N, CA and C atoms as an extended XYZ file, in Angstrom:
288
Properties=species:S:1:pos:R:3:atomname:S:1:resname:S:1:resid:I:1 pbc="F F F"
N        -0.636        4.452       14.285 N   MET     1
C         0.194        3.654       14.274 CA  MET     1
C         1.839        4.330       15.035 C   MET     1
N         2.645        3.604       15.411 N   THR     2
C         3.881        3.835       16.633 CA  THR     2
C         4.677        4.269       14.971 C   THR     2
N         5.725        5.130       15.829 N   SER     3
C         7.056        5.051       14.970 CA  SER     3
C         8.077        3.548       14.897 C   SER     3
N         7.676        2.886       15.568 N   LYS     4
C         8.562        1.396       16.104 CA  LYS     4
C         7.831        0.390       15.151 C   LYS     4
N         6.572       -0.089       15.086 N   GLN     5
C         5.472       -0.454       13.977 CA  GLN     5
C         5.823       -0.154       12.678 C   GLN     5
N         5.791        1.162       12.211 N   ARG     6
C         6.131        2.253       10.890 CA  ARG     6
C         7.219        1.363       10.132 C   ARG     6
N         8.183        1.425       11.211 N   ALA     7
C         9.281        1.430       11.167 CA  ALA     7
C         9.655       -0.575       10.456 C   ALA     7
N         9.016       -0.756       11.520 N   TYR     8
C         9.176       -2.319       11.442 CA  TYR     8
C         8.424       -2.623       10.012 C   TYR     8
N         7.312       -1.883        9.751 N   LEU     9
C         6.430       -2.712        8.661 CA  LEU     9
C         7.785       -2.018        7.347 C   LEU     9
N         8.436       -1.021        7.913 N   LYS    10
C         9.304       -0.314        5.780 CA  LYS    10
C        10.036       -1.407        5.835 C   LYS    10
N        10.637       -2.060        7.289 N   SER    11
C        11.382       -2.976        6.668 CA  SER    11
C        11.412       -4.331        6.264 C   SER    11
N         9.693       -4.280        6.551 N   LEU    12
C         9.671       -6.099        5.842 CA  LEU    12
C         9.421       -5.411        4.284 C   LEU    12
N         9.151       -4.512        4.090 N   ALA    13
C         8.541       -3.847        2.751 CA  ALA    13
C        10.075       -3.150        1.706 C   ALA    13
N        10.755       -3.829        1.960 N   MET    14
C        12.057       -3.391        1.539 CA  MET    14
C        12.188       -4.459        0.370 C   MET    14
N        12.302       -5.780        1.164 N   THR    15
C        12.114       -6.991        0.233 CA  THR    15
C        11.072       -7.130       -0.242 C   THR    15
N         9.572       -6.782       -0.687 N   MET    16
C         9.084       -7.195       -1.420 CA  MET    16
C         8.658       -6.408       -2.693 C   MET    16
N         8.456       -6.997       -3.945 N   GLU    17
C         8.136       -6.098       -5.386 CA  GLU    17
C         6.406       -5.973       -4.896 C   GLU    17
N         6.414       -4.501       -6.049 N   PRO    18
C         5.353       -3.923       -5.740 CA  PRO    18
C         4.215       -5.079       -6.456 C   PRO    18
N         2.920       -5.173       -6.145 N   VAL    19
C         1.889       -6.400       -6.632 CA  VAL    19
C         1.234       -5.860       -7.753 C   VAL    19
N         0.604       -4.303       -7.505 N   LEU    20
C         0.114       -3.507       -8.356 CA  LEU    20
C         1.116       -2.695       -9.072 C   LEU    20
N         0.506       -1.646      -10.167 N   GLN    21
C         1.322       -0.401      -10.752 CA  GLN    21
C        -0.221        0.301      -10.858 C   GLN    21
N         0.354        1.016      -10.685 N   ILE    22
C        -0.839        2.245      -11.426 CA  ILE    22
C        -0.791        3.209      -12.464 C   ILE    22
N        -1.282        3.190      -13.744 N   GLY    23
C        -0.428        3.768      -14.953 CA  GLY    23
C        -1.575        4.764      -15.582 C   GLY    23
N        -1.226        5.832      -16.490 N   LYS    24
C        -1.673        6.487      -17.151 CA  LYS    24
C        -3.574        6.814      -16.791 C   LYS    24
N        -3.944        5.799      -15.580 N   ALA    25
C        -5.549        5.897      -16.316 CA  ALA    25
C        -5.718        5.819      -14.691 C   ALA    25
N        -4.557        6.119      -13.942 N   SER    26
C        -4.464        6.824      -12.589 CA  SER    26
C        -5.517        6.288      -11.646 C   SER    26
N        -6.249        6.163      -11.206 N   LEU    27
C        -7.137        5.385      -10.048 CA  LEU    27
C        -8.564        5.539      -10.031 C   LEU    27
N        -8.404        4.433      -10.383 N   THR    28
C        -9.823        4.268      -11.221 CA  THR    28
C       -10.996        2.859      -10.131 C   THR    28
N       -12.208        3.123      -10.182 N   PRO    29
C       -12.235        2.275       -9.256 CA  PRO    29
C       -12.335        0.342       -9.424 C   PRO    29
N       -11.487       -0.003      -10.524 N   ASP    30
C       -11.472       -1.440      -10.349 CA  ASP    30
C        -9.647       -1.256       -9.655 C   ASP    30
N        -8.667       -0.232       -9.579 N   LEU    31
C        -7.556       -0.820       -9.107 CA  LEU    31
C        -8.177       -0.073       -7.969 C   LEU    31
N        -9.001        0.512       -7.170 N   THR    32
C        -9.024        0.324       -5.887 CA  THR    32
C        -9.306       -0.240       -5.104 C   THR    32
N       -10.568       -1.468       -6.272 N   ALA    33
C       -11.008       -3.058       -5.505 CA  ALA    33
C        -9.995       -4.006       -5.571 C   ALA    33
N        -9.041       -3.418       -6.621 N   ALA    34
C        -7.628       -4.223       -6.324 CA  ALA    34
C        -7.120       -4.875       -5.302 C   ALA    34
N        -6.634       -3.117       -4.738 N   VAL    35
C        -6.098       -2.530       -3.657 CA  VAL    35
C        -6.524       -3.512       -2.508 C   VAL    35
N        -8.244       -3.563       -2.531 N   ASP    36
C        -8.460       -3.903       -1.511 CA  ASP    36
C        -8.397       -5.569       -1.071 C   ASP    36
N        -8.506       -5.543       -2.377 N   GLU    37
C        -8.686       -7.179       -2.337 CA  GLU    37
C        -7.106       -7.944       -1.550 C   GLU    37
N        -6.339       -7.222       -2.606 N   ALA    38
C        -3.936       -7.421       -1.908 CA  ALA    38
C        -4.308       -7.188       -0.529 C   ALA    38
N        -4.840       -6.169       -0.106 N   LEU    39
C        -4.712       -6.117        1.736 CA  LEU    39
C        -5.174       -6.725        1.796 C   LEU    39
N        -6.772       -7.809        1.897 N   ALA    40
C        -7.693       -8.391        2.654 CA  ALA    40
C        -6.204      -10.216        2.386 C   ALA    40
N        -5.656       -9.972        0.939 N   ALA    41
C        -4.884      -11.205        1.540 CA  ALA    41
C        -2.936      -10.681        1.945 C   ALA    41
N        -2.783       -9.994        2.058 N   ARG    42
C        -1.496       -9.524        2.221 CA  ARG    42
C        -1.148       -9.008        3.750 C   ARG    42
N        -2.024       -8.127        3.960 N   GLU    43
C        -2.256       -6.999        4.740 CA  GLU    43
C        -1.214       -5.777        4.652 C   GLU    43
N         0.117       -5.860        4.034 N   LEU    44
C         1.001       -4.808        3.252 CA  LEU    44
C         1.603       -5.350        2.299 C   LEU    44
N         1.159       -4.138        1.556 N   ILE    45
C         1.145       -4.056       -0.054 CA  ILE    45
C         2.314       -2.995       -0.563 C   ILE    45
N         3.313       -2.942       -1.692 N   LYS    46
C         4.018       -2.232       -2.244 CA  LYS    46
C         3.439       -1.666       -3.657 C   LYS    46
N         2.801       -0.578       -4.190 N   ILE    47
C         2.053       -0.680       -5.431 CA  ILE    47
C         3.357        0.635       -5.959 C   ILE    47
N         3.615        0.730       -7.380 N   SER    48
C         4.511        0.936       -8.088 CA  SER    48
C         3.737        2.133       -8.853 C   SER    48
N         3.854        3.025       -9.099 N   VAL    49
C         4.113        4.531       -9.553 CA  VAL    49
C         4.326        4.672      -11.112 C   VAL    49
N         3.416        4.211      -12.191 N   LEU    50
C         4.558        4.477      -13.590 CA  LEU    50
C         4.692        6.324      -14.212 C   LEU    50
N         5.910        5.951      -14.338 N   GLN    51
C         6.029        7.388      -15.470 CA  GLN    51
C         5.086        8.099      -16.067 C   GLN    51
N         4.305        7.001      -16.459 N   SER    52
C         3.400        7.654      -17.049 CA  SER    52
C         1.888        8.316      -16.656 C   SER    52
N         1.937        7.719      -14.964 N   CYS    53
C         1.179        8.568      -14.412 CA  CYS    53
C         1.492       10.195      -13.961 C   CYS    53
N         0.785       11.030      -14.536 N   MET    54
C         0.551       12.437      -13.935 CA  MET    54
C         0.408       12.949      -12.429 C   MET    54
N        -0.693       11.604      -11.931 N   ASP    55
C        -0.748       12.365      -10.745 CA  ASP    55
C         0.087       12.576       -8.955 C   ASP    55
N         0.536       12.958       -8.816 N   ASP    56
C         1.467       12.527       -7.338 CA  ASP    56
C         1.729       11.440       -6.286 C   ASP    56
N         2.374       10.848       -6.614 N   ALA    57
C         2.438        9.727       -5.486 CA  ALA    57
C         2.209        9.887       -4.329 C   ALA    57
N         2.323       10.871       -3.623 N   HIS    58
C         2.119       11.108       -1.976 CA  HIS    58
C         0.256       11.219       -2.185 C   HIS    58
N        -0.336       12.016       -3.182 N   GLU    59
C        -1.841       12.221       -3.195 CA  GLU    59
C        -2.101       10.998       -3.123 C   GLU    59
N        -2.000       10.179       -4.001 N   LEU    60
C        -1.936        8.806       -4.717 CA  LEU    60
C        -2.353        7.673       -3.453 C   LEU    60
N        -1.623        7.894       -2.570 N   ALA    61
C        -0.996        7.623       -1.556 CA  ALA    61
C        -2.148        7.406       -0.497 C   ALA    61
N        -2.335        9.018       -0.051 N   GLN    62
C        -3.642        9.226        0.968 CA  GLN    62
C        -4.819        9.025        0.158 C   GLN    62
N        -5.318        9.136       -0.792 N   THR    63
C        -6.722        8.364       -0.853 CA  THR    63
C        -6.756        7.328       -1.910 C   THR    63
N        -5.900        6.358       -1.918 N   ILE    64
C        -5.725        5.217       -1.812 CA  ILE    64
C        -6.550        4.779       -0.537 C   ILE    64
N        -5.747        4.832        0.343 N   ALA    65
C        -5.497        4.635        1.916 CA  ALA    65
C        -7.103        4.968        2.351 C   ALA    65
N        -7.515        6.119        1.551 N   ASP    66
C        -8.895        6.962        2.531 CA  ASP    66
C        -9.684        6.023        2.477 C   ASP    66
N       -10.051        5.465        0.434 N   ARG    67
C       -10.776        4.920       -0.314 CA  ARG    67
C       -10.804        2.633        0.640 C   ARG    67
N        -9.722        2.448        0.917 N   THR    68
C        -9.439        1.566        1.332 CA  THR    68
C        -9.453        1.280        2.792 C   THR    68
N        -9.198        1.978        4.061 N   HIS    69
C        -9.169        2.336        5.125 CA  HIS    69
C        -8.063        1.819        5.180 C   HIS    69
N        -6.730        2.118        5.113 N   SER    70
C        -5.887        1.530        4.805 CA  SER    70
C        -4.890        2.471        5.651 C   SER    70
N        -3.754        2.020        6.196 N   GLN    71
C        -2.560        2.924        6.416 CA  GLN    71
C        -0.955        3.160        5.774 C   GLN    71
N        -1.060        4.502        5.141 N   VAL    72
C         0.660        4.934        4.168 CA  VAL    72
C         1.239        4.117        5.051 C   VAL    72
N         2.528        3.359        5.077 N   VAL    73
C         3.270        3.334        5.552 CA  VAL    73
C         4.505        4.790        5.044 C   VAL    73
N         4.377        4.747        3.869 N   GLN    74
C         5.609        5.403        2.952 CA  GLN    74
C         4.865        5.825        1.864 C   GLN    74
N         5.596        6.702        1.366 N   VAL    75
C         6.011        6.561       -0.241 CA  VAL    75
C         7.335        7.236       -0.724 C   VAL    75
N         8.118        6.457       -1.147 N   ILE    76
C         9.514        7.152       -1.580 CA  ILE    76
C         9.153        7.239       -3.396 C   ILE    76
N         9.390        8.137       -3.401 N   GLY    77
C         9.266        8.128       -4.997 CA  GLY    77
C         8.461        8.173       -5.852 C   GLY    77
N         8.679        6.841       -6.303 N   LYS    78
C         7.164        6.181       -7.086 CA  LYS    78
C         6.834        4.810       -6.367 C   LYS    78
N         7.072        5.034       -5.120 N   LYS    79
C         6.477        3.256       -4.372 CA  LYS    79
C         5.774        3.702       -3.338 C   LYS    79
N         4.959        3.356       -3.321 N   ILE    80
C         3.463        3.023       -2.128 CA  ILE    80
C         3.704        2.263       -1.422 C   ILE    80
N         3.683        2.274        0.147 N   VAL    81
C         3.183        0.796        1.265 CA  VAL    81
C         2.008        1.214        1.879 C   VAL    81
N         1.794        0.395        1.876 N   LEU    82
C         0.256        0.049        2.523 CA  LEU    82
C         0.624       -0.869        3.406 C   LEU    82
N        -0.096       -0.945        4.566 N   TYR    83
C        -0.602       -1.754        5.530 CA  TYR    83
C        -2.254       -1.615        6.563 C   TYR    83
N        -3.362       -2.437        6.224 N   ARG    84
C        -4.836       -3.360        7.085 CA  ARG    84
C        -4.483       -3.553        7.610 C   ARG    84
N        -4.500       -4.094        8.399 N   GLU    85
C        -4.596       -5.013        9.660 CA  GLU    85
C        -5.569       -6.131        8.910 C   GLU    85
N        -4.827       -7.591        9.228 N   GLY    86
C        -6.138       -8.578        8.428 CA  GLY    86
C        -6.796       -9.280        9.578 C   GLY    86
N        -7.923       -9.852        9.418 N   LYS    87
C        -8.574      -10.471        9.913 CA  LYS    87
C        -8.072      -11.838       10.653 C   LYS    87
N        -7.627      -12.546        9.153 N   ASP    88
C        -6.846      -13.961        9.503 CA  ASP    88
C        -5.854      -13.912       10.368 C   ASP    88
N        -6.031      -14.926       11.426 N   LYS    89
C        -4.891      -14.963       11.981 CA  LYS    89
C        -3.583      -15.411       11.802 C   LYS    89
N        -3.421      -16.203       10.892 N   LYS    90
C        -3.111      -17.213       10.275 CA  LYS    90
C        -1.573      -16.549       10.159 C   LYS    90
N        -2.499      -15.595        8.801 N   LYS    91
C        -1.534      -14.745        7.875 CA  LYS    91
C        -1.178      -13.237        8.886 C   LYS    91
N        -1.242      -13.037       10.104 N   LYS    92
C        -1.284      -11.684       10.818 CA  LYS    92
C         0.097      -11.870       10.670 C   LYS    92
N         1.024      -10.030       10.391 N   ILE    93
C         1.794       -9.672       11.063 CA  ILE    93
C         2.203       -9.051       12.315 C   ILE    93
N         2.815       -9.329       12.724 N   GLU    94
C         3.128       -9.298       14.380 CA  GLU    94
C         3.565       -8.050       14.314 C   GLU    94
N         2.733       -6.840       14.782 N   LEU    95
C         3.792       -5.497       15.105 CA  LEU    95
C         4.522       -5.689       16.407 C   LEU    95
N         5.402       -4.899       16.390 N   PRO    96
C         5.984       -4.541       17.811 CA  PRO    96
C         5.554       -3.350       18.649 C   PRO    96
């Protein structure tokens, strides 16, 4: 992903609300499956890491991206933005 594409995805993510939250149970197989489903439906998602989660947001983002075959767009504080290109051409985000 180029820096121009990443900047475009960041701009789209600014107005989004988080679709998932990571709590004190941290990264479970159920959460990974939920992230996978959300990426299949939306391509671009935002995840909120709650204060009760003791893991580092950057490490969580990379682990989730590896498990779901997605890309980390950005991590700001306790917010993670992930992108995975979808198969549905109608809902597809057109990257510059």
